[in-house]
C-alpha positions in Angstrom: 11.6 -3.2 -4.7 12.4 0.3 -5.7 8.9 1.2 -4.4 9.7 -0.4 -1.0 13.3 1.2 -0.8 11.3 4.7 -1.4 9.1 3.8 1.3 11.8 2.9 3.9 13.5 6.6 2.7 10.0 8.1 3.3 9.7 6.6 6.8 13.5 7.7 7.7 12.5 11.3 6.5 9.3 11.4 8.6 11.2 10.4 11.6 13.9 12.8 10.8 11.6 15.7 11.1 10.0 14.3 14.1 13.6 15.0 15.7 13.9 18.4 14.0 10.7 20.4 14.7 12.0 24.0 13.3 13.6 24.5 9.8 15.9 27.2 8.9 17.2 28.1 5.2 20.0 25.5 5.2 17.6 22.8 6.1 15.2 23.7 3.5 17.9 23.7 1.0 19.2 20.5 2.6 15.9 18.8 2.2 15.2 20.3 -1.2 18.5 18.4 -2.6 16.9 15.3 -0.9 14.1 15.5 -2.6 15.6 16.1 -6.0 17.6 12.8 -5.6 14.5 11.1 -4.7 12.7 12.2 -7.7 15.7 10.9 -9.7 15.1 7.5 -8.8 12.5 6.4 -10.8 14.7 6.9 -13.9 17.5 4.9 -12.3 15.0 2.2 -12.0 14.0 2.4 -15.6 17.7 1.7 -16.3 18.0 -1.2 -14.1 14.9 -2.7 -15.7 15.9 -1.8 -19.4 19.5 -3.0 -18.7 19.2 -5.9 -16.4 22.9 -7.3 -17.2 24.6 -3.9 -17.3 25.8 -2.7 -13.9 25.7 1.1 -14.3 22.2 1.1 -13.6 22.1 -0.6 -10.3 25.4 1.3 -9.6 23.5 4.5 -10.4 20.5 3.6 -8.4 22.8 2.7 -5.2 24.6 5.9 -5.6 21.6 7.8 -5.3 20.3 6.0 -2.2 23.9 6.8 -0.7 23.6 10.5 -1.2 20.1 10.4 0.1 21.4 9.1 3.6 24.1 11.2 3.6 22.1 14.2 3.1 19.9 13.0 5.9 22.8 12.4 8.2 23.9 16.2 7.5 20.5 17.3 8.2 21.0 15.5 11.7 24.5 16.7 12.3 23.4 20.4 11.6 20.0 19.9 13.7 22.2 18.9 16.8 24.8 21.6 16.0 21.7 24.0 16.3 19.8 22.7 19.0 17.1 25.1 19.1 15.8 23.5 15.9 15.5 20.2 17.9 12.5 18.5 19.3 11.6 20.1 22.7 12.1 16.9 24.6 15.8 16.5 22.9 16.4 20.0 23.8 15.9 19.8 27.5 17.7 15.9 27.8 21.0 15.6 28.9 21.9 12.8 26.6 21.9 14.9 23.5 25.0 13.1 22.4 23.4 9.7 22.5 20.7 10.7 20.8 22.8 12.0 17.8 24.9 8.9 17.4 21.7 6.6 17.9 19.8 8.6 15.0 22.9 8.7 12.7 23.6 5.0 13.4 20.0 4.2 12.0 19.9 6.7 9.4 23.4 5.7 7.6 22.7 1.6 7.9 20.7 2.0 4.3 23.5 4.1 2.7 26.3 1.6 3.9 24.2 -1.5 2.2 23.4 0.4 -0.7 27.6 1.4 -0.8 28.3 -2.0 -0.7 25.6 -2.9 -3.5 27.3 -0.2 -5.8 30.5 -2.0 -5.2 29.5 -5.2 -6.1 27.5 -4.1 -9.2 30.7 -4.2 -11.0 31.4 -8.0 -9.8 28.4 -9.9 -8.9 25.0 -8.2 -9.8 22.8 -10.7 -7.8 24.7 -10.0 -4.6 23.6 -6.3 -5.1 20.1 -7.0 -5.2 20.4 -9.2 -2.2 22.0 -5.9 -0.4 19.3 -3.7 -1.5 16.7 -6.1 -0.5 18.3 -6.2 3.1 17.8 -2.1 3.2 14.1 -3.2 3.2 13.8 -5.9 5.8 16.9 -4.6 7.9 14.6 -2.1 10.2 11.9 -5.1 10.8 14.9 -7.6 11.2 16.7 -5.5 13.9 13.4 -5.2 15.8 13.0 -8.6 15.6 16.2 -9.1 17.2 15.9 -6.7 19.8 12.5 -8.7 20.6 14.4 -12.1 20.6 17.2 -10.4 22.9 14.7 -9.2 25.2 12.9 -12.6 25.5 16.2 -14.6 26.1 17.7 -12.0 28.4 14.5 -11.1 30.3 13.2 -7.7 30.9 17.0 -6.3 32.0 17.6 -5.3 28.5 14.4 -3.8 27.8 14.7 -1.7 31.1 18.4 -0.6 29.9 17.1 0.5 26.4 14.2 2.2 28.0 16.5 4.1 30.2 18.8 5.0 27.6 16.4 6.3 25.2 14.0 7.7 27.8 10.6 8.3 26.3 11.8 9.3 22.8 12.3 6.5 20.2 14.0 6.7 16.4 13.1 3.2 14.7 12.4 3.0 11.2 10.0 0.2 12.1 7.8 1.9 14.7 4.3 2.6 13.6 3.5 6.0 11.9 0.9 7.9 12.6 -2.5 7.2 10.8 -2.4 10.5 9.4 1.0 10.2 7.8 0.1 6.8 6.4 -3.1 8.4 4.8 -1.3 11.2 3.2 1.3 8.9 1.8 -1.4 6.7 0.5 -3.5 9.6 -0.9 -0.1 10.7 -2.6 0.2 7.3 -4.3 -3.2 6.9 -5.7 -3.0 10.5 -7.1 0.0 9.6 -8.9 -0.9 6.7 -10.0 -4.4 8.4 -11.4 -2.6 10.9 -12.9 -0.1 8.5 -14.8 -3.1 6.9 -16.7 -4.1 10.3 -18.4 -0.7 11.1 -19.4 -0.7 7.7 -21.2 -3.7 8.8 -23.2 -2.4 12.0 -23.9 0.8 10.6 -24.9 -0.3 7.6 -27.1 -3.8 8.3 -28.1 -3.8 11.5 -29.9 -4.1 11.0 -33.8 -1.4 12.7 -36.0 -3.0 15.7 -38.0 -1.6 14.4 -41.1 -3.1 10.9 -40.8 -6.5 12.4 -40.0 -6.4 14.6 -43.0 -5.1 11.8 -45.4 -6.8 8.8 -44.1 -10.1 9.9 -42.5 -10.5 13.1 -44.7 -10.2 15.3 -42.0 -12.6 14.0 -39.7 -11.3 14.0 -36.1 -14.4 11.7 -34.8 -13.6 8.8 -36.8 -10.1 9.0 -36.4 -11.0 9.0 -32.5 -13.3 6.0 -32.8 -10.3 3.7 -33.7 -8.9 4.4 -30.1 -12.2 3.3 -28.5 -10.8 0.3 -26.7 -8.2 2.4 -25.2 -10.4 5.0 -23.7 -12.5 2.1 -22.4 -9.3 0.7 -20.9 -8.7 3.9 -19.4 -11.6 4.7 -17.7 -12.1 0.9 -16.5 -8.5 1.3 -15.0 -9.5 4.9 -13.6 -12.6 3.7 -12.0 -10.6 0.6 -10.3 -8.3 3.0 -8.6 -10.8 5.3 -7.8 -13.0 2.7 -5.9 -9.5 1.0 -4.2 -9.0 4.4 -3.0 -12.6 4.7 -1.8 -12.3 1.4 -0.1 -9.0 2.5 1.6 -10.6 5.7 2.4 -13.3 3.9 4.2 -11.0 1.3 5.9 -8.9 4.2 7.5 -11.9 6.1 8.7 -12.5 3.7 11.0 -8.8 3.0 12.2 -7.8 5.0 15.2 -4.2 3.5 15.1 -2.2 2.0 12.6 0.5 -0.9 13.8 3.6 -1.8 12.3 2.1 -4.6 10.5 -0.7 -2.5 9.3 1.6 -0.1 7.5 3.6 -2.9 6.1 0.5 -4.5 4.4 -0.6 -0.8 3.6 2.8 -0.4 1.6 2.3 -3.9 0.0 -0.9 -2.7 -1.2 0.4 0.7 -2.7 2.9 -1.5 -4.7 0.3 -3.3 -6.5 -1.6 -0.2 -6.8 1.5 1.4 -8.6 1.2 -1.7 -11.1 -2.2 -0.3 -12.5 -1.0 2.0 -15.1 0.7 -1.3 -16.4 -2.7 -3.2 -16.5 -4.0 -0.2 -18.3 -0.9 -0.6 -21.0 -1.7 -4.2 -21.1 -5.7 -4.3 -21.7 -5.3 -1.0 -24.0 -3.6 -3.5 -26.6 -7.0 -5.5 -26.8 -7.7 -3.1 -30.1 -4.9 -4.8 -31.7 -5.6 -8.3 -31.0 -2.7 -9.3 -29.4 -1.9 -13.0 -29.0 -1.3 -12.4 -25.4 -5.0 -11.0 -24.5 -5.6 -13.6 -22.2 -2.3 -13.1 -20.6 -2.7 -9.5 -20.3 -6.1 -9.8 -18.7 -4.9 -12.2 -16.2 -2.1 -10.2 -15.1 -4.5 -7.1 -14.7 -6.8 -9.3 -12.4 -3.9 -10.5 -10.3 -2.8 -6.8 -9.9 -6.3 -5.8 -8.6 -6.4 -8.9 -6.6 -3.3 -8.4 -4.4 -4.1 -4.6 -4.2 -7.3 -5.2 -2.5 -6.4 -8.5 -0.6 -3.7 -6.6 1.2 -6.4 -4.1 2.0 -8.5 -6.8 3.5 -5.4 -7.9 5.4 -5.2 -4.6 6.9 -8.8 -4.8 8.4 -8.3 -8.5 9.6 -5.0 -7.4 11.5 -7.1 -4.4 12.9 -9.8 -6.7 14.1 -6.9 -8.9 16.2 -6.4 -5.7 18.5 -9.5 -4.1 17.8 -10.0 -2.0 20.8 -6.7 -0.1 20.3 -6.9 0.1 16.5 -10.8 0.4 15.5 -13.5 2.5 16.0 -16.4 1.0 18.1 -18.8 1.0 15.2 -16.3 -1.3 13.0 -15.5 -4.0 15.7 -17.3 -7.4 15.8 -20.8 -6.7 16.7 -20.6 -2.8 15.3 -23.4 -1.6 13.0 -20.7 -0.9 10.3 -18.7 -4.3 10.7 -20.7 -6.5 8.1 -20.9 -3.6 5.5 -17.3 -2.9 6.1 -16.4 -6.7 5.5 -18.3 -6.8 2.4 -17.1 -3.7 0.9 -13.3 -5.0 1.4 -13.9 -8.4 0.4 -15.6 -7.2 -2.9 -12.7 -6.5 -5.0 -10.6 -10.0 -4.0 -13.6 -12.1 -5.1 -14.6 -10.4 -8.1 -10.9 -10.1 -9.4 -10.2 -13.9 -8.5 -13.5 -14.9 -9.9 -12.8 -13.1 -13.2 -9.2 -14.6 -13.3 -10.6 -18.1 -13.2 -13.3 -17.3 -15.7 -10.8 -16.2 -18.1 -9.2 -19.5 -17.8 -12.3 -21.5 -18.5 -13.8 -19.3 -21.1 -10.8 -17.7 -22.8 -12.8 -16.8 -26.0 -15.0 -14.3 -23.9 -11.9 -13.1 -21.8 -12.1 -9.4 -22.7 -16.0 -9.4 -22.4 -15.6 -11.0 -18.7 -12.9 -8.4 -17.9 -15.0 -5.3 -18.8 -18.1 -6.5 -17.4 -16.3 -6.8 -14.4 -15.1 -3.1 -14.5 -18.6 -2.2 -15.3 -20.7 -4.2 -12.6 -18.2 -3.2 -9.7 -19.3 0.1 -9.3 -23.1 -0.5 -9.4 -22.4 -3.3 -6.9 -20.6 -0.7 -4.5 -23.9 1.3 -4.8 -25.8 -1.7 -3.8 -23.9 -3.2 -1.3 -25.2 -1.4 1.9 -28.9 -2.4 0.4 -27.6 -5.9 0.1 -26.1 -6.0 3.5 -29.3 -4.7 5.1 -31.5 -7.2 3.5 -28.9 -10.1 4.3 -28.7 -9.1 8.0 -32.3 -8.7 8.3 -33.0 -12.3 6.8 -30.7 -13.7 9.0 -32.0 -11.9 11.9 -35.5 -13.0 11.1 -34.2 -16.8 10.6 -32.7 -16.7 14.1 -35.6 -15.1 15.6 -37.9 -17.8 14.2 -35.4 -20.5 15.3 -35.6 -18.9 18.7 -39.4 -19.0 18.9 -39.4 -22.5 18.0 -37.1 -23.3 20.8 -39.3 -21.3 23.3 -42.4 -22.9 22.2 -41.0 -26.4 22.5 -39.8 -25.5 25.9 -43.1 -24.1 26.8 -44.8 -27.4 25.5 -42.5 -29.6 27.6 -43.3 -27.6 30.6 -47.1 -27.9 30.1 -46.7 -31.6 29.9 -47.0 -33.8 32.7 -43.8 -35.8 34.0 -45.8 -39.3 32.9 -46.6 -37.7 29.4 -42.9 -36.5 29.2 -41.7 -40.2 29.8 -44.0 -41.6 27.3 
């Protein structure tokens, strides 16, 4: 949930600096303060997860969210107080006060809900979580209410809103540019990959005294005990790298990101963020944990949902392919079949590994590591396999067409009496 709240704050931050195009020293310092509070959010989440029954964790998280919103509101107020910092369109507009009220109203909705969550955390913690959940869905909920209002009242409400905001909008649910979505996604992938090596450095470096006493000074023998941990690290890193590769390939052919595509991308990134957890679970295989099968299945589930949401982005783009996809990736395009196979590979393999571990629990570790080893080679051979499959399908279709043509020619050559007989 905290990841989704951070994405809402990120969307608000992006929208904010579409309004304010120029930055002076004051705005730079305010933005730095905002970033400092955002980087503190993971610590507050750790408190919430470690002490779910203690109200201080959720209170501290809510207070941080309130402070972030207030800083963003101060940035808006400062920007409108110095109009030369604003977007050129807003500078030339006669409705600057309306823009200011409209933007502040949208920015402060989240902090108000978080403020209520902070208060209720001392009385009824579940209600605080509900209020924090509203922070995530509120932008989409207000957009849905506006859509319903337009359908009920007709075009009048839509026209009034259009004239009131002219051509500039500030909705957190509006689709962001494809470049910003890619930049944010690349940042998440980079951080997740970095967390893996940090876990290796922290937990898998042998103690010098233990190496001297237990292994007689042989560092190689000491490191051999961590073999499964290193295998889990490389397997997890390959998974992250290939999922990033699929994501990059997908957005290479995307020309425009819609709201639904952005939401599906955030859900995919939320599960990508769980891959370090998958590494921690699978690195315990060396300890012969009783929860080994559960750990493998959790890893398969995380990988499945991270990849299936990528496939959902592709499916959503196909529904409006003329606006969202390059011509090569549309139905009938030369890259369509290859992209379909590339995006379907990880969901199919992870789901298959999950069911195989349920049926063959004794070989669960071997199945999981085999999946991690086979997939990179499958990606290398995927284009060749797709080309062979398409060639085979085309040849079968051409043969069937030839048979139909031959039958038609034979029927044309026969006389009417022979045809009746």
